[in-house]
C-alpha positions as a printed NumPy array, in Angstrom:
array([[ 81.932,  -9.666,   9.084],
       [ 80.133, -10.482,  12.309],
       [ 81.154,  -8.966,  15.623],
       [ 81.172, -12.141,  17.72 ],
       [ 80.679, -10.263,  21.001],
       [ 77.463,  -8.614,  19.703],
       [ 76.33 , -11.847,  18.053],
       [ 76.687, -13.669,  21.369],
       [ 74.628, -10.935,  23.038],
       [ 71.834, -11.379,  20.444],
       [ 71.892, -15.169,  20.911],
       [ 71.657, -14.66 ,  24.653],
       [ 68.645, -12.315,  24.29 ],
       [ 66.818, -14.833,  22.068],
       [ 67.617, -17.759,  24.368],
       [ 66.64 , -15.876,  27.508],
       [ 63.334, -14.757,  25.991],
       [ 62.545, -18.309,  24.851],
       [ 62.911, -19.36 ,  28.505],
       [ 61.104, -16.407,  30.121],
       [ 58.386, -15.705,  27.544],
       [ 57.852, -12.125,  28.751],
       [ 59.475,  -8.893,  27.589],
       [ 59.246,  -7.229,  31.012],
       [ 60.956, -10.188,  32.658],
       [ 63.59 , -10.107,  29.927],
       [ 64.348,  -6.434,  30.648],
       [ 64.71 ,  -7.155,  34.372],
       [ 66.82 , -10.267,  33.785],
       [ 69.203,  -8.369,  31.504],
       [ 69.419,  -5.573,  34.064],
       [ 70.182,  -8.024,  36.863],
       [ 72.905,  -9.696,  34.806],
       [ 74.669,  -6.417,  34.222],
       [ 73.901,  -4.951,  37.632],
       [ 72.169,  -2.06 ,  35.951],
       [ 69.327,   0.09 ,  37.148],
       [ 65.768,  -0.502,  35.994],
       [ 62.664,   1.413,  36.956],
       [ 62.099,  -0.808,  40.021],
       [ 65.658,  -1.129,  41.293],
       [ 68.014,   1.268,  43.009],
       [ 71.288,   0.28 ,  41.33 ],
       [ 73.212,   2.851,  39.341],
       [ 74.036,   2.434,  35.658],
       [ 76.067,   4.13 ,  32.994],
       [ 74.606,   2.129,  30.08 ],
       [ 70.833,   1.778,  30.033],
       [ 69.195,  -1.596,  29.499],
       [ 67.25 ,  -1.859,  26.205],
       [ 63.569,  -1.064,  26.553],
       [ 60.772,  -3.539,  25.901],
       [ 60.182,  -1.908,  22.509],
       [ 63.833,  -2.183,  21.506],
       [ 63.948,  -5.819,  22.613],
       [ 60.743,  -6.577,  20.705],
       [ 62.297,  -5.091,  17.584],
       [ 65.378,  -7.288,  18.028],
       [ 63.284, -10.399,  18.651],
       [ 61.133,  -9.889,  15.539],
       [ 63.981,  -8.993,  13.18 ],
       [ 64.597, -11.838,  10.673],
       [ 68.067, -10.466,   9.866],
       [ 69.446, -12.398,  12.833],
       [ 68.501, -15.725,  11.222],
       [ 70.175, -14.798,   7.918],
       [ 67.105, -13.49 ,   6.084],
       [ 65.833, -10.111,   4.994],
       [ 62.263,  -8.913,   4.744],
       [ 61.109,  -6.962,   1.703],
       [ 57.462,  -5.95 ,   1.302],
       [ 56.376,  -8.638,   3.737],
       [ 58.286, -11.459,   2.022],
       [ 61.336, -13.148,   3.538],
       [ 64.355, -13.642,   1.288],
       [ 67.691, -15.317,   1.901],
       [ 70.273, -12.756,   2.914],
       [ 73.903, -12.638,   1.86 ],
       [ 74.978, -12.579,   5.491],
       [ 75.424, -15.536,   7.848],
       [ 72.778, -16.335,  10.449],
       [ 73.408, -15.557,  14.11 ],
       [ 70.545, -17.678,  15.449],
       [ 68.859, -20.81 ,  14.158],
       [ 65.508, -20.631,  12.355],
       [ 64.095, -22.971,  15.025],
       [ 64.987, -20.549,  17.84 ],
       [ 63.563, -17.639,  15.839],
       [ 60.294, -19.554,  15.242],
       [ 60.077, -20.481,  18.936],
       [ 60.507, -16.835,  19.955],
       [ 57.873, -15.705,  17.434],
       [ 55.407, -18.251,  18.845],
       [ 56.111, -17.04 ,  22.372],
       [ 55.627, -13.419,  21.321],
       [ 52.268, -14.232,  19.738],
       [ 51.128, -16.122,  22.847],
       [ 52.159, -13.258,  25.117],
       [ 50.457, -10.67 ,  22.958],
       [ 48.081,  -8.532,  25.005],
       [ 45.431,  -8.393,  22.291],
       [ 44.599, -10.207,  19.125],
       [ 46.017,  -8.611,  16.003],
       [ 44.16 ,  -8.018,  12.787],
       [ 41.065,  -6.127,  11.752],
       [ 38.226,  -5.859,  14.214],
       [ 34.898,  -7.254,  13.008],
       [ 33.259,  -4.078,  14.321],
       [ 35.581,  -1.797,  12.363],
       [ 34.943,  -3.668,   9.146],
       [ 31.199,  -2.966,   9.226],
       [ 30.658,   0.296,   7.356],
       [ 28.15 ,   3.022,   8.086],
       [ 25.514,   1.908,   5.605],
       [ 23.527,   5.145,   5.653],
       [ 26.517,   7.465,   5.189],
       [ 25.635,  10.183,   2.68 ],
       [ 21.994,   9.072,   2.461],
       [ 20.479,  10.77 ,   5.508],
       [ 19.897,  14.533,   5.59 ],
       [ 18.861,  17.009,   8.264],
       [ 16.061,  19.591,   8.004],
       [ 18.307,  21.984,   6.052],
       [ 19.25 ,  19.341,   3.476],
       [ 22.812,  18.813,   4.736],
       [ 24.064,  15.227,   4.998],
       [ 24.313,  13.635,   8.422],
       [ 27.709,  12.512,   9.702],
       [ 28.029,   8.932,  10.997],
       [ 29.361,   8.364,  14.487],
       [ 29.368,   5.513,  16.974],
       [ 29.907,   4.502,  20.556],
       [ 31.056,   1.165,  21.921],
       [ 29.785,  -0.63 ,  24.962],
       [ 31.208,  -3.776,  26.479],
       [ 28.636,  -6.51 ,  26.65 ],
       [ 28.917,  -9.637,  28.761],
       [ 32.367, -11.156,  28.653],
       [ 34.822,  -9.657,  26.214],
       [ 32.469,  -8.813,  23.349],
       [ 32.005,  -5.199,  22.386],
       [ 28.847,  -3.881,  20.804],
       [ 28.949,  -0.844,  18.523],
       [ 25.999,   1.537,  18.424],
       [ 25.801,   3.783,  15.362],
       [ 24.079,   7.13 ,  15.171],
       [ 24.088,  10.071,  12.775],
       [ 24.6  ,  13.74 ,  13.618],
       [ 23.92 ,  16.933,  11.763],
       [ 27.145,  18.643,  10.755],
       [ 25.756,  21.868,  12.205],
       [ 25.783,  20.261,  15.655],
       [ 29.39 ,  19.114,  15.297],
       [ 30.859,  22.509,  14.435],
       [ 30.494,  25.537,  16.689],
       [ 28.566,  28.487,  15.272],
       [ 30.676,  31.046,  13.47 ],
       [ 31.196,  34.323,  15.298],
       [ 30.81 ,  37.313,  12.965],
       [ 34.026,  39.204,  12.375],
       [ 34.507,  42.946,  11.895],
       [ 35.104,  42.696,   8.146],
       [ 31.953,  40.64 ,   7.494],
       [ 29.725,  43.717,   7.183],
       [ 31.843,  45.736,   4.754],
       [ 29.682,  44.769,   1.782],
       [ 26.534,  46.358,   3.273],
       [ 25.591,  49.846,   1.974],
       [ 26.166,  51.619,   5.293],
       [ 25.818,  55.118,   3.894],
       [ 22.322,  54.378,   2.584],
       [ 21.312,  52.619,   5.792],
       [ 22.385,  55.582,   7.899],
       [ 20.012,  57.909,   6.02 ],
       [ 16.968,  55.688,   6.52 ],
       [ 15.001,  56.543,   9.609],
       [ 14.299,  53.858,  12.161],
       [ 10.511,  53.58 ,  11.461],
       [ 11.31 ,  52.72 ,   7.831],
       [ 13.522,  49.85 ,   9.026],
       [ 11.493,  48.596,  11.959],
       [  8.121,  48.602,  10.19 ],
       [  8.963,  45.937,   7.532],
       [ 10.78 ,  43.86 ,  10.137],
       [  7.805,  43.948,  12.494],
       [  5.419,  42.958,   9.685],
       [  7.485,  39.882,   8.843],
       [  7.802,  38.753,  12.433],
       [  4.088,  39.127,  13.163],
       [  3.114,  37.176,  10.021],
       [  4.781,  34.052,  11.322]])
């Protein structure tokens, strides 16, 4: 059973958007109709106007034209349509035209890091791929790839108190300092 008052409201939202072609203008137009407050007006309200996101969800919902979407496929619903398929298609075209950016995978993101796992640093650890993007002339973006040693990405580990428990402290305490410093000095002078 359809609530005719709500159905008329949905029809009005679709029709108004098909005329305006902009979600922000739609929010302001709906607010003006009801005399409600928006971010840029000083009128008081008790019922907030739907946000752009909520209106976008309404405008892209195929349920209002009598269909349901399941796993990306539209199927006929068992409920009557509130709006015509033509109005729904017109609104979808307007939404795509007003889209701020093109949807779909970026050609830059689809190019993999070809040397991932193949380059190693001086200790034999694999290098981690990274990139930066720079806008070229116009709207094109160029991606620059580089590889970093994992040691440079992680901060050095600070020794904790319990790290030295495995050392034979009792034996080390009985060794005099010349016995310790002499082998250390020999190794450092050899290099």
